C-alpha positions in Angstrom: 32.5 -2.3 -31.6 28.9 -3.5 -31.5 27.6 -4.3 -28.0 24.5 -6.0 -26.7 21.9 -3.7 -25.0 20.0 -4.9 -22.0 17.1 -2.7 -20.8 15.6 -3.1 -17.4 13.2 -0.8 -15.5 15.3 0.0 -12.3 18.7 1.7 -11.9 19.5 -0.6 -9.0 18.6 -3.6 -11.1 20.7 -2.4 -14.0 23.8 -2.1 -11.8 23.3 -5.6 -10.3 22.8 -7.2 -13.7 25.6 -5.2 -15.3 28.0 -6.7 -12.7 27.1 -10.2 -13.8 27.1 -9.7 -17.6 30.5 -8.1 -18.1 32.0 -5.6 -20.6 30.2 -6.9 -23.7 26.9 -5.6 -22.5 25.4 -2.2 -21.9 22.7 -2.4 -19.2 20.4 0.6 -19.0 17.3 1.5 -17.1 14.0 2.9 -18.3 13.2 4.0 -14.8 9.7 2.4 -15.0 7.1 3.1 -17.7 8.2 5.4 -20.5 4.7 6.0 -21.9 1.3 6.5 -20.4 -2.1 8.1 -21.0 -1.6 11.8 -20.7 -3.8 14.2 -18.7 -6.4 16.0 -21.0 -4.4 19.3 -20.6 -1.3 17.6 -22.0 -2.9 16.5 -25.2 -2.1 18.3 -28.5 -4.8 20.7 -29.7 -6.1 18.4 -32.4 -6.8 15.7 -29.9 -8.8 17.6 -27.4 -12.2 16.7 -28.8 -14.4 13.7 -28.2 -13.4 10.7 -26.1 -9.7 11.2 -26.7 -10.0 14.7 -25.3 -11.8 13.4 -22.2 -10.0 10.2 -21.5 -7.0 10.0 -23.9 -8.8 6.8 -25.1 -10.5 6.6 -28.5 -13.8 4.9 -27.5 -15.1 4.9 -31.1 -12.1 3.0 -32.4 -11.8 0.0 -30.2 -10.9 1.8 -27.0 -7.5 2.6 -28.5 -5.3 4.4 -25.9 -3.4 7.5 -26.9 0.0 7.2 -25.4 2.7 9.8 -25.1 6.2 9.6 -23.8 6.2 11.2 -20.4 8.1 14.6 -20.4 10.4 13.4 -17.6 11.3 10.3 -19.6 12.3 12.0 -22.9 15.8 12.3 -21.7 15.9 8.6 -20.7 14.5 7.5 -24.1 17.1 9.7 -25.9 19.9 8.0 -23.9 18.6 4.5 -24.6 18.3 5.4 -28.3 21.9 6.6 -28.3 23.0 3.2 -26.8 20.9 1.4 -29.4 22.9 2.9 -32.3 25.9 0.7 -31.3 23.9 -2.4 -30.3 24.0 -5.7 -32.2 21.1 -7.1 -30.1 18.5 -5.9 -27.7 17.3 -7.7 -24.6 14.2 -6.5 -22.9 14.6 -7.6 -19.3 11.8 -5.9 -17.4 9.8 -7.7 -14.7 7.8 -10.7 -15.7 4.3 -9.6 -14.6 1.7 -7.6 -16.6 3.3 -4.2 -15.9 6.8 -5.5 -16.8 5.5 -7.0 -20.0 3.8 -3.7 -20.9 7.0 -1.7 -20.2 8.9 -4.1 -22.6 6.2 -3.6 -25.3 6.3 0.2 -24.9 10.1 0.2 -25.3 9.7 -1.9 -28.4 7.1 0.6 -29.9 9.1 3.7 -29.1 12.7 2.5 -29.9 11.7 0.6 -33.0 15.1 -1.3 -33.0 16.3 -2.7 -36.3 18.5 -5.3 -34.7 17.2 -8.6 -33.2 15.1 -8.2 -30.0 14.7 -10.9 -27.3 12.5 -10.8 -24.2 14.2 -12.1 -21.0 12.2 -13.2 -18.1 13.8 -14.1 -14.8 12.5 -14.1 -11.2 15.9 -13.7 -9.5 18.8 -11.4 -10.1 21.6 -13.8 -9.7 24.3 -14.9 -12.1 22.7 -18.3 -12.6 19.2 -16.8 -13.0 20.4 -14.3 -15.6 22.3 -17.0 -17.6 19.3 -19.3 -17.6 17.1 -16.4 -18.9 19.7 -15.7 -21.7 19.6 -19.4 -22.7 15.8 -19.3 -23.0 14.7 -15.9 -24.5 11.1 -15.4 -25.8 8.9 -12.9 -27.6 6.9 -10.2 -25.9 3.6 -11.8 -24.6 1.0 -9.6 -26.3 -1.8 -11.3 -24.4 -0.3 -10.0 -21.1 0.2 -6.6 -22.8 -3.5 -6.6 -23.8 -4.5 -7.4 -20.2 -2.4 -4.6 -18.8 -3.7 -2.1 -21.4 -7.3 -3.2 -20.7 -6.7 -2.6 -17.0 -5.2 0.8 -17.6 -8.0 1.9 -19.9 -10.6 0.6 -17.5 -9.1 2.5 -14.6 -9.0 5.7 -16.6 -12.7 5.3 -17.6 -13.7 4.5 -14.0 -11.8 7.3 -12.4 -12.6 10.0 -14.9 -16.4 9.3 -14.9 -17.0 8.6 -11.2 -14.5 10.9 -9.4 -16.1 14.2 -10.6 -19.4 13.1 -9.0 -17.6 12.8 -5.7 -16.1 16.2 -6.2 -19.5 17.8 -6.7 -21.4 15.9 -4.0 -18.9 15.1 -1.2 -15.7 17.2 -1.4 -13.2 18.4 -4.0 -10.2 16.3 -4.7 -11.7 12.9 -3.9 -11.1 9.9 -6.2 -12.8 6.6 -7.1 -11.1 3.5 -8.5 -11.9 0.0 -9.4 -10.0 -1.6 -6.6 -9.5 1.4 -4.4 -13.3 2.0 -3.9 -14.0 -1.7 -3.2 -11.3 -1.8 -0.6 -12.7 1.3 1.0 -16.1 -0.4 1.1 -14.6 -3.4 2.9 -13.3 -1.1 5.6 -16.6 0.8 5.9 -18.7 -2.3 5.9 -16.5 -3.7 8.8 -17.1 -0.5 10.7 -20.8 -0.7 10.0 -20.8 -4.2 11.5 -19.0 -2.9 14.6 -21.6 0.0 14.9 -24.5 -2.5 14.7 -22.8 -4.9 17.1 -24.5 -5.8 20.4 -22.5 -7.7 23.0 -23.8 -10.8 24.6 -22.9 -11.8 28.1 -22.3 -15.4 29.0 -20.9 -17.2 32.0 -19.0 -20.4 32.8 -17.0 -21.8 35.7 -13.3 -22.5 36.1 -11.5 -24.6 38.7 -8.1 -26.0 39.6 -7.9 -29.8 39.9 -5.3 -32.1 41.3 -5.0 -35.9 41.4 -5.5 -37.5 44.8 -3.3 -40.4 44.2 -1.1 -42.1 41.6 2.2 -41.0 40.0 1.2 -37.4 39.6 -0.7 -37.0 42.9 -1.0 -33.4 43.9 -0.1 -32.1 40.4 -2.5 -29.3 39.6 -4.1 -28.2 36.3 -6.9 -25.8 35.3 -10.1 -26.7 33.6 -13.2 -25.0 32.4 -16.9 -26.0 32.6 -17.8 -27.8 29.4 -21.4 -29.1 29.9 -24.3 -29.1 32.2 -26.8 -32.0 32.2 -25.4 -33.2 28.9 -25.7 -29.9 27.1 -22.6 -27.9 26.0 -22.1 -24.6 27.8 -22.5 -21.7 25.3 -19.4 -19.8 24.4 -18.8 -16.7 22.2 -19.1 -18.6 18.9 -22.7 -19.5 19.7 -23.9 -15.8 19.5 -24.4 -13.6 16.5 -23.4 -9.9 16.3 -26.8 -8.8 17.6 -26.2 -10.6 20.9 -28.7 -13.5 20.2 -28.0 -17.1 20.8 -27.9 -18.9 17.4 -27.3 -22.5 18.5 -30.3 -24.7 19.3 -31.0 -24.5 23.0 -31.5 -28.3 23.0 -27.8 -28.6 22.3 -26.3 -25.7 24.4 -27.1 -24.0 27.7 -26.6 -20.3 28.1 -25.5 -19.6 31.7 -26.4 -16.3 33.2 -24.7 -14.7 36.2 -27.3 -16.1 38.6 -27.2 -19.6 37.1 -23.4 -19.7 37.2 -23.3 -18.5 40.8 -25.9 -21.1 41.9 -24.1 -23.8 40.1 -20.8 -22.8 41.7 -22.4 -22.9 45.2 -24.0 -26.3 44.5 -20.6 -27.7 43.6 -18.7 -26.4 46.6 -18.9 -29.8 48.4 -19.2 -32.1 45.4 -17.0 -35.1 44.7 -15.1 -34.9 41.4 -13.7 -37.7 39.4 -12.2 -38.4 35.9 -14.9 -39.1 33.4 -12.6 -39.7 30.4 -9.0 -39.3 29.2 -8.4 -39.1 25.5 -5.0 -38.8 23.7 -4.4 -38.6 20.0 -1.4 -37.9 17.8 -0.8 -34.2 16.9 0.8 -33.1 13.6 1.3 -29.7 12.1 2.5 -28.9 8.6 4.8 -26.0 7.8 3.4 -23.0 6.0 3.9 -22.6 2.2 6.7 -20.3 1.0 5.9 -16.7 0.8 3.8 -15.1 -1.9 3.2 -11.3 -2.0 0.1 -11.3 0.2 1.5 -13.6 2.9 4.8 -11.7 2.9 3.0 -8.5 3.6 0.8 -10.1 6.3 3.7 -11.7 8.1 5.8 -8.5 7.8 2.9 -6.7 9.5 2.7 -9.3 12.4 6.4 -10.1 12.9 8.2 -7.0 11.7 5.5 -4.3 12.3 5.9 -3.0 8.8 3.0 -1.4 6.8 2.2 -2.8 3.4 4.1 0.0 1.6 7.2 -0.4 3.8 7.2 -4.2 3.4 7.1 -4.0 -0.4 9.8 -1.3 -0.4 12.1 -3.4 1.6 11.4 -6.5 -0.5 11.9 -4.5 -3.7 15.4 -3.5 -2.5 16.3 -7.1 -1.6 15.2 -8.3 -5.0 17.0 -5.6 -7.0 20.2 -6.3 -5.1 20.0 -10.0 -5.8 19.1 -11.3 -2.3 15.6 -12.7 -3.0 13.5 -13.7 -6.0 10.8 -11.5 -7.5 8.5 -10.1 -4.8 5.2 -9.8 -6.8 3.9 -13.3 -7.2 0.8 -15.4 -6.4 2.5 -18.8 -6.8 4.0 -20.6 -3.8 5.9 -23.0 -6.1 9.6 -23.6 -5.6 12.0 -24.6 -8.4 13.8 -27.8 -8.2 17.1 -26.0 -7.4 15.4 -24.1 -4.6 13.9 -27.3 -3.1 17.3 -28.9 -3.1 18.9 -25.9 -1.5 16.3 -25.7 1.2 16.5 -29.4 2.1 20.3 -29.3 2.1 20.4 -26.4 4.5 17.8 -28.0 6.8 19.9 -31.2 7.0 23.1 -29.2 7.7 21.5 -27.1 10.4 18.9 -29.3 12.0 19.9 -32.9 11.3 18.9 -35.6 8.7 15.6 -36.3 10.5 14.5 -32.7 10.0 13.4 -33.3 6.4 10.7 -35.7 5.0 11.7 -38.5 2.7 10.2 -36.7 -0.3 10.3 -33.0 -1.2 7.2 -31.0 -0.4 5.2 -29.6 -3.4 3.1 -26.4 -3.1 0.6 -25.1 -5.6 -1.7 -22.1 -5.7 -5.4 -22.5 -4.9 -6.1 -19.8 -7.5 -6.4 -21.2 -11.0 -5.5 -17.7 -12.4 -2.2 -17.5 -10.5 0.0 -16.6 -13.4 1.7 -13.3 -12.7 5.0 -15.0 -11.8 6.2 -18.5 -11.6 7.9 -19.0 -8.2 7.5 -18.1 -4.6 9.5 -15.4 -2.8 12.6 -17.1 -1.5 16.4 -16.4 -1.1 18.0 -16.0 -4.5 20.4 -18.4 -6.1 20.8 -22.2 -6.3 22.5 -22.2 -2.9 20.9 -20.0 -0.3 23.0 -17.5 1.8 22.2 -18.0 5.5 21.2 -14.9 7.5 24.6 -15.1 9.3 26.5 -14.8 6.0 24.7 -11.6 5.0 24.6 -9.9 8.4 27.4 -7.5 7.5 25.7 -6.6 4.1 22.1 -6.0 5.3 20.8 -3.7 8.1 17.6 -3.2 10.0 14.4 -4.2 8.2 16.3 -5.6 5.2 18.1 -8.1 7.3 15.0 -9.0 9.4 13.0 -9.6 6.2 15.7 -11.6 4.5 16.0 -13.7 7.7 12.2 -14.3 7.8 12.1 -15.3 4.1 15.1 -17.6 4.5 13.5 -19.3 7.6 10.1 -19.7 5.9 11.6 -21.2 2.8 13.8 -23.7 4.6 11.0 -24.6 7.0 8.6 -25.2 4.1 10.7 -28.3 3.1 11.1 -29.6 6.7 9.2 -32.4 8.5 5.9 -31.9 10.3 6.0 -31.0 13.9 4.7 -33.9 16.0 3.3 -34.5 19.5 0.3 -35.6 21.5 -3.0 -33.8 22.2 -4.6 -34.9 25.5 -8.1 -34.1 26.7 -9.4 -34.9 30.2 -13.0 -34.5 31.4 -13.8 -34.2 35.1 -17.4 -34.8 36.3 -19.5 -34.2 39.3 -23.1 -33.8 40.4 -24.1 -30.5 42.2 -26.2 -30.2 45.3 -29.1 -29.1 43.1 -28.7 -32.3 41.0 -27.0 -30.9 37.9 -24.5 -33.2 36.2 -21.5 -31.1 35.1 -18.3 -31.8 33.3 -15.1 -29.7 33.2 -12.6 -30.1 30.4 -8.9 -29.4 30.0 -6.8 -29.9 26.9 -3.1 -29.5 26.0 -0.7 -30.5 23.2 2.8 -31.5 24.0 5.3 -31.1 21.1 7.7 -34.1 21.1 9.3 -33.4 17.7 9.8 -29.8 16.6 10.4 -30.5 12.9 9.9 -27.3 10.9 9.2 -25.4 14.1 12.9 -25.5 14.9 13.4 -23.1 12.0 10.2 -21.0 11.7 6.6 -20.8 13.0 4.0 -18.7 11.3 2.3 -16.0 13.4 -1.5 -15.5 13.2 -4.2 -12.9 13.8 -5.8 -13.0 17.2 -9.2 -14.8 17.0 -12.4 -13.2 18.3 -12.9 -16.4 20.3 -9.4 -16.7 21.7 -10.8 -17.6 25.2 -12.6 -20.6 23.7 -9.6 -22.1 22.1 -7.3 -24.7 23.5 -3.6 -23.8 24.0 -0.6 -25.7 22.7 1.7 -26.7 25.5 5.3 -26.9 24.2 6.9 -27.1 27.7 7.0 -30.8 28.7 6.8 -29.8 32.4 3.4 -28.1 31.7 1.8 -31.3 30.5 -1.5 -32.6 32.0 -0.9 -35.1 34.9 -1.3 -38.9 34.3 -5.0 -39.7 35.1 -7.2 -42.7 34.8 -10.9 -42.9 34.2 -12.8 -43.0 37.5 -9.9 -41.6 39.5 -10.9 -39.1 42.2 -9.6 -35.5 42.0 -9.6 -32.5 44.4 -11.2 -29.2 43.2 -10.2 -25.8 44.4 -10.6 -22.2 43.3 -14.0 -23.0 41.7 -15.6 -19.8 40.6 -18.0 -18.3 38.1 -16.4 -16.3 35.2 -18.1 -13.8 33.0 -17.4 -13.3 29.3 -18.7 -11.0 26.6 -18.7 -11.3 22.9 -16.4 -8.9 21.0 -17.2 -7.0 17.7 -15.7 -8.1 14.4 -12.1 -6.9 14.5 -11.0 -4.1 12.2 -8.7 -4.9 9.4 -5.0 -4.5 9.8 -3.0 -3.8 6.7 -2.0 -7.4 6.6 -5.5 -8.8 7.1 -6.9 -6.3 4.6 -4.5 -7.7 2.0 -5.5 -11.2 2.8 -9.2 -10.2 2.3 -8.3 -8.6 -1.1 -6.6 -11.8 -2.1 -9.3 -14.1 -0.8 -12.0 -12.1 -2.7 -9.8 -11.8 -5.8 -9.7 -8.0 -5.8 -6.5 -6.8 -7.5 -3.2 -8.6 -8.1 0.0 -9.0 -6.1 1.4 -5.9 -7.8 -1.5 -3.8 -6.5 -2.3 -5.0 -2.9 0.1 -2.7 -1.1 -0.6 0.3 -3.2 -4.3 -0.1 -2.8 -4.2 -0.1 1.0 -1.6 2.7 1.0 -3.8 4.8 -1.3 -6.9 4.8 0.9 -4.7 5.8 3.8 -2.7 8.5 2.0 -5.9 10.1 0.7 -7.3 10.4 4.2 -10.2 8.1 3.7 -8.8 5.7 6.3 -6.5 6.3 9.3 -4.2 3.8 11.0 -4.4 3.5 14.7 -2.9 0.6 16.7 -2.1 -1.1 13.4 -5.8 -1.2 12.5 -7.6 0.6 9.6 -10.3 3.0 10.8 -12.5 4.7 8.2 -13.2 8.4 8.4 -16.7 9.8 8.0 -15.8 11.0 4.6 -15.2 7.4 3.7 -18.8 6.7 4.7 -20.0 9.5 2.4 -18.0 8.1 -0.5 -19.2 4.6 -0.1 -22.7 5.6 0.6 -22.9 7.6 -2.7 -21.4 4.8 -4.7 -23.7 2.2 -3.2 -26.8 4.3 -3.9 -26.0 5.6 -7.4 -23.3 3.2 -8.7 -24.5 0.0 -7.0 -23.2 -2.6 -9.5 -19.9 -0.7 -9.9 -19.0 -1.2 -6.2 -20.5 -4.7 -5.9 -18.2 -7.3 -4.5 -19.0 -10.1 -7.0 -18.8 -7.7 -9.9 -15.3 -6.5 -8.9 -14.1 -10.1 -8.7 -15.6 -10.8 -12.2 -13.7 -7.8 -13.5 -10.4 -9.2 -12.2 -11.3 -12.6 -13.7 -12.0 -10.9 -17.0 -8.5 -9.4 -17.0 -7.1 -12.9 -16.3 -9.1 -14.2 -19.3 -7.7 -11.5 -21.5 -4.2 -12.4 -20.4 -4.9 -16.0 -21.2 -6.2 -15.1 -24.7 -9.8 -16.3 -23.9 -11.5 -12.9 -24.0 -11.3 -10.1 -26.5 -10.0 -6.9 -24.9 -12.2 -4.5 -27.0 -15.4 -6.5 -26.4 -14.7 -6.6 -22.7 -14.2 -2.9 -22.4 -17.2 -2.2 -24.5 -19.4 -4.4 -22.2 -18.1 -2.4 -19.2 -18.4 1.1 -20.6 -21.1 1.0 -23.3 -23.1 -1.9 -22.1 -24.1 -4.9 -24.3 -27.2 -7.2 -24.4 -26.0 -10.3 -22.7 -22.8 -8.6 -21.6 -20.0 -10.8 -20.2 -20.2 -8.6 -17.0 -23.8 -9.6 -16.5 -25.1 -6.0 -16.9 -26.7 -4.6 -20.0 -26.2 -1.0 -18.7 -22.7 0.4 -19.2 -20.8 3.0 -17.1 -21.4 5.7 -19.7 -25.2 5.5 -19.4 -25.1 5.0 -15.7 -23.3 8.4 -15.3 -25.6 10.1 -17.8 -28.8 8.9 -15.9 -27.7 9.7 -12.3 -30.5 12.2 -11.8 -30.5 14.5 -8.7 -28.1 13.5 -5.9 -29.0 15.1 -2.5 -25.5 16.1 -1.3 -26.9 16.8 2.2 -28.4 13.4 2.5 -25.2 11.7 1.3 -23.2 13.5 4.0 -25.7 12.9 6.9 -25.7 9.9 9.2 -28.3 9.5 12.0 -26.9 8.7 15.4 -30.1 8.5 17.5 -32.4 10.6 19.6 -32.7 13.3 16.9 -28.9 13.6 16.6 -27.2 13.4 13.2 -23.6 13.5 12.1 -22.8 15.6 9.1 -19.6 15.7 7.1 -18.8 19.4 6.7 -16.2 21.4 4.9 -14.0 21.5 8.1 -14.7 18.0 9.3 -17.4 16.0 10.9 -19.8 17.6 13.4 -23.1 16.6 15.1 -26.3 18.5 14.9 -29.8 18.5 16.5 -32.7 20.8 17.0 -33.4 22.0 20.6 -36.3 24.3 21.3 -36.4 25.5 17.7 -32.6 26.2 17.6 -29.9 24.2 15.9 -27.2 22.9 18.2 -23.9 21.8 16.8 -20.7 20.3 18.1 -17.4 19.2 16.4 -16.5 15.6 16.5 -12.8 15.0 17.5 -10.9 13.5 14.5 -9.7 10.5 16.6 -13.2 9.4 17.4 -13.9 6.2 15.5 -17.3 5.9 13.9 -18.3 3.0 16.1 -17.6 5.0 19.2 -20.0 7.8 18.4 -23.0 7.0 20.6 -25.8 9.2 21.8 -24.2 9.4 25.2 -20.9 10.7 23.6 -22.9 13.2 21.6 -24.4 14.6 24.8 -20.9 15.0 26.2 -19.8 16.8 23.0 -22.8 19.1 23.1 -22.2 19.9 26.8 -18.6 20.7 26.3 -18.8 22.6 23.0 -18.1 26.1 24.2 -19.8 25.5 27.5 -17.3 24.1 29.9 -14.1 26.1 30.4 -11.2 25.6 32.8 -9.3 28.5 34.3 -5.5 28.0 34.0 -4.2 31.1 35.8 -3.3 34.7 35.0 -1.3 36.1 32.1 1.9 37.6 33.7 1.9 40.7 31.4 -1.8 41.6 31.0 -3.1 40.3 34.3 -6.1 38.8 32.6 -7.3 35.3 33.5 -6.6 32.6 30.9 -9.1 29.8 30.3 -9.1 26.7 28.1 -12.4 25.9 26.3 -13.8 24.0 23.4 -14.9 25.8 20.3 -16.5 25.1 16.9 -13.0 24.4 15.4 -11.5 22.6 18.3 -10.2 23.4 21.8 -8.3 26.7 22.4 -7.0 29.0 25.2 -7.9 32.6 25.5 -7.7 35.6 27.8 -10.8 36.7 29.6 -11.1 40.5 29.3 -13.6 42.8 31.1 -16.9 43.2 29.2 -16.3 47.0 28.8 -12.7 46.5 27.6 -11.7 47.4 24.1 -8.6 45.2 24.3 -8.7 42.2 22.0 -8.0 39.0 24.0 -5.1 36.9 23.0 -6.3 33.5 21.7 -4.6 30.3 20.4 -5.7 26.9 19.3 -4.4 23.9 21.2 -1.9 21.6 19.3 -3.2 18.2 18.3 -1.0 16.6 20.9 -2.6 18.6 23.7 -5.8 17.8 25.6 -8.3 20.3 26.9 -8.4 18.5 30.3 -4.6 18.6 30.8 -3.3 21.8 29.1 -1.3 24.0 31.6 -0.8 27.7 32.0 2.8 27.3 30.7 1.4 25.6 27.6 -1.1 28.4 27.1 1.5 31.1 27.4 3.7 29.4 24.9 0.8 29.1 22.5 -0.1 32.7 22.9 3.5 33.8 22.1 2.8 32.9 18.5 3.3 34.2 15.9 7.1 33.8 16.3 9.6 35.8 14.2 11.8 33.2 12.6 14.1 35.6 10.9 14.5 37.9 7.8 14.9 36.6 4.3 18.3 38.1 3.1 17.1 38.0 -0.5 14.3 40.5 -0.1 14.4 41.6 3.6 11.0 40.2 4.3 10.2 39.0 7.8 9.4 35.2 8.2 7.0 34.3 11.0 5.7 30.9 12.3 2.0 30.9 13.0 -0.7 28.4 14.0 -4.1 28.7 12.2 -7.4 26.9 11.7 -5.8 24.6 9.2 -2.6 23.9 11.2 0.9 25.3 11.5 2.3 27.5 8.7 4.9 30.1 7.8 4.1 33.6 6.6 6.4 35.9 4.6 4.5 38.9 3.3 1.4 37.6 1.6 3.0 34.2 1.0 1.9 31.4 3.4 3.3 27.9 3.5 2.1 25.0 5.6 4.6 23.1 7.8 4.3 19.5 8.8 4.6 19.6 12.6 3.2 22.0 15.2 6.4 21.5 17.3 8.3 23.2 14.4 6.6 26.4 15.2 9.0 26.9 18.1 12.0 25.2 16.6 12.1 25.9 12.9 15.2 27.8 11.8 15.5 30.5 9.1 17.4 28.1 6.9 14.7 25.4 7.1 12.0 28.0 6.5 13.7 29.3 3.4 14.0 25.8 2.1 10.3 25.4 2.4 9.8 28.6 0.5 12.0 27.3 -2.2 9.5 24.5 -2.9 6.5 25.0 -5.3 3.6 26.8 -3.7 0.9 24.4 -2.4 -2.7 25.4 -1.7 -4.0 25.6 1.9 -7.1 23.9 3.0 -6.1 21.3 5.4 -3.1 20.4 7.6 -0.1 19.1 5.8 0.0 15.4 5.7 3.1 13.4 6.8 5.5 12.2 4.1 4.3 9.2 2.0 7.7 7.6 2.3 11.3 8.3 3.4 14.3 7.4 1.3 17.2 8.2 3.5 19.7 11.1 3.2 20.6 12.6 -0.2 24.4 12.5 -0.7 24.5 15.9 -2.4 22.3 18.1 -0.2 22.8 15.9 2.9 19.1 16.4 3.6 16.4 13.7 4.0 14.6 12.6 0.8 10.8 12.1 1.3 7.8 11.5 -0.9 4.9 13.9 -0.6 1.5 14.3 -2.3 1.1 17.6 -4.1 -1.5 19.4 -6.1 -0.2 17.9 -9.3 0.5 14.4 -8.0 3.1 12.6 -5.8 6.7 13.9 -5.8 10.0 13.4 -4.0 12.0 16.2 -2.5 15.1 16.8 -0.3 13.6 20.2 0.7 15.5 22.0 -2.1 14.9 20.1 -5.3 11.5 18.6 -6.2 10.9 15.9 -8.7 7.5 14.6 -9.8 7.3 10.8 -9.5 7.4 9.6 -13.2 4.4 8.0 -14.7 4.4 4.2 -14.4 6.2 4.5 -11.1 4.7 4.8 -7.6 5.8 5.6 -4.1 5.9 1.9 -3.4 8.3 1.0 -6.3 10.8 3.8 -5.7 14.0 2.8 -4.0 16.5 5.1 -2.3 18.9 4.7 -5.2 16.2 5.6 -7.7 15.1 8.6 -5.7 18.7 9.9 -5.6 19.1 9.4 -9.3 15.9 11.4 -10.1 17.2 14.3 -8.0 20.6 14.2 -9.7 18.8 14.3 -13.1 16.7 17.2 -12.1 19.6 19.2 -10.7 21.5 18.6 -14.0 18.7 20.2 -15.9 19.0 23.4 -13.8 16.1 25.6 -12.9 13.1 25.9 -15.2 13.4 28.7 -17.6 10.9 31.4 -17.1 9.1 32.7 -20.2 10.1 36.2 -21.3 7.9 38.8 -20.0 6.0 40.8 -22.6 5.9 44.6 -22.3 2.6 45.7 -21.1 0.3 47.2 -23.7 -0.1 50.9 -23.6 -3.4 51.9 -22.3 -5.4 54.8 -23.7 -6.4 57.3 -21.1 -10.0 56.8 -20.0 -12.4 59.4 -21.5 -13.6 61.8 -18.9 -17.2 61.5 -18.0 -19.3 64.7 -17.7 -20.0 65.7 -14.2 -23.4 64.6 -13.0 -25.9 67.4 -12.7 -27.1 68.1 -9.3 -30.8 68.4 -8.7 -32.0 71.9 -7.9 -33.2 72.3 -4.4 -36.9 72.3 -3.9 -38.5 75.5 -2.9 -39.9 75.6 0.5 
């Protein structure tokens, strides 16, 4: 019996949709993209010449990509083809953005179905959403496909041309990318601003006032000095990042410590009175429903989730039918969603909680077209958080609750209240007219705030901003103009300007969105990529660039200036949008970028190809050198950053700790590093076995402990590097003895009888079995790792050494078969998932961000079913001819004496 075949890209999504459609449908998953551009080594022999051999793109024939079905997807394609044989109709139900449209087109190209094909587009996986899509099928949108293909070809050309330059001049294994590199420049530029920042000091006065009479006599309130002799007192916003006052001195007065102290003394016996009282209505509108960028930002602030984690949680909620599609740049709500939100607001918060007319939200971006609705609870009737509490756990529940609250609040009434400002005046003993100011807002009607209030990033000028008073008991007292008030606690207060804040993952994504770099589908992966590759580290939720990031950006700015230009990157994204809209030809656009064209649409006549060909000599040493001051330079070396200077004709060097942020590296800190580099040492005690003293000291490759043996002794002193978690100043004798006990014998491999040891080396902790060494992820494991765990590591593919193993890229829970944790890691040949026993390369078209726990488990099941890879038969060694004997060399006759 013929059945209808529905193809989606996610196994979880296929199970959810299958449950809605019933027995007449087969719902299968492509598990992401089934085709992609191959690596050059994967090309057939006849395709390894010319541009196809270099890029898998035929430059000479309209930038035509050469696609291949990914090896790991051949089985998937075969299974879908088997289902297709009994199908009467095919529905392509992949995601409705560019990537989803491309997956649908690739399926069409590979499967070549002879039955009717319909494209389904839906943004929520609910029964009503699926039925609506079934009633309104469409064709594959080839303009969207062209835009995705142009983006893929562009990224291949960019990466394959620019990355090798970084390998040669900075370090092996580095990468460059259209959005990745510009995001890295944003982080580096912000750090440069912090490095150039000079703080400005400014002063003002604060005082506590109280009404002398009236209904609120004796009620106190705090106020801050606002003006002196009619000029506003300067605050942080009046200074630039060089510490200079930027506001006209005819309008503001900059109080110094001396001036503030003299003013406070002159006001000690002054009479204070109310100069003015001003009250005005206060209104605050709710925030728009979530789009991708705002969901990631709010998840960072409220849920403390990184960009990748936020998208992983949202993906799971979408695929299980709890929320609408999570990659969108449109805040619009459907009519059904508006009615559902207003209905729940009335039921929960009363009839006066909603305005008379529904609220309508639209995107400020004219190119917002990747999806058609905001992120909201799925369905025409929203499930409340309480109703899903038993189904969702942890971050999933907290995110669903946040999305539900934001959606309902977006249709609720404005919050209302009153903002009051009072100004208190006096004349000082030295004849200066001063005014103090206090403001507060009292919320009298909560409106949407009863359901949800958007959080915000802390401002650099937080101290200058008025606070909102929501507690009615904290309101300002009732005062009248001319009324006398008492002043107490009058004192000068110092302030200093603060440097531009570093980006958090949330604020970084907002910056990418505001500058139109990338799309909703790429925001999280872009930020995650620069962190995973080690160009940026995350500390206290902020993004801190490493020195190698400075080298990368510096090289690109100097030799690929237009390629890493902010405006040019935004133009590229706009070009992709125009291709998607059918306004720009894909081939012409790629030709402008790569080959260059007179009057090119990109505004450059020089293409990437010619730019790379005419780079000339690049001074690698200069690219990796950064002046600090006083003759000190920082260099990015093979083993990390170090500082260097010439002293009395000799070169002095010192390592820079990895946790030192670039803006913290001052000349003073360099002097400390030089002084402590192998000079200072701290005696910890005596080794109980050898009797030799043990000292802790700093070395070229970091701090370590060592025995101090007599100068004439031939005994090699025991030495061990400190763990990253240890500090030179606090390490103890017990710590040192434990470190010196390494290497530790873990056990014996029963398969070959080889001893397995745990050791700590220059590049971090590792296991050693014969000549085979494997890095391990934590120094603490050196003392705790079991033989079973060690053998599981040896069962993984061999990975090169060179730097300390990075932490997992993501975690996907416990595998039900092996009962071991599934994690994603970055390997020599790309990202992969593993349970410590079975490894699976993440398929092309998929990323760490798009993988769900269910999908990860499914990939492991498929890999186990294939069994171990078959080893090629060994050829018998060729027989070697015996080497011809050489005649013995003649010895010279001895000379006669």
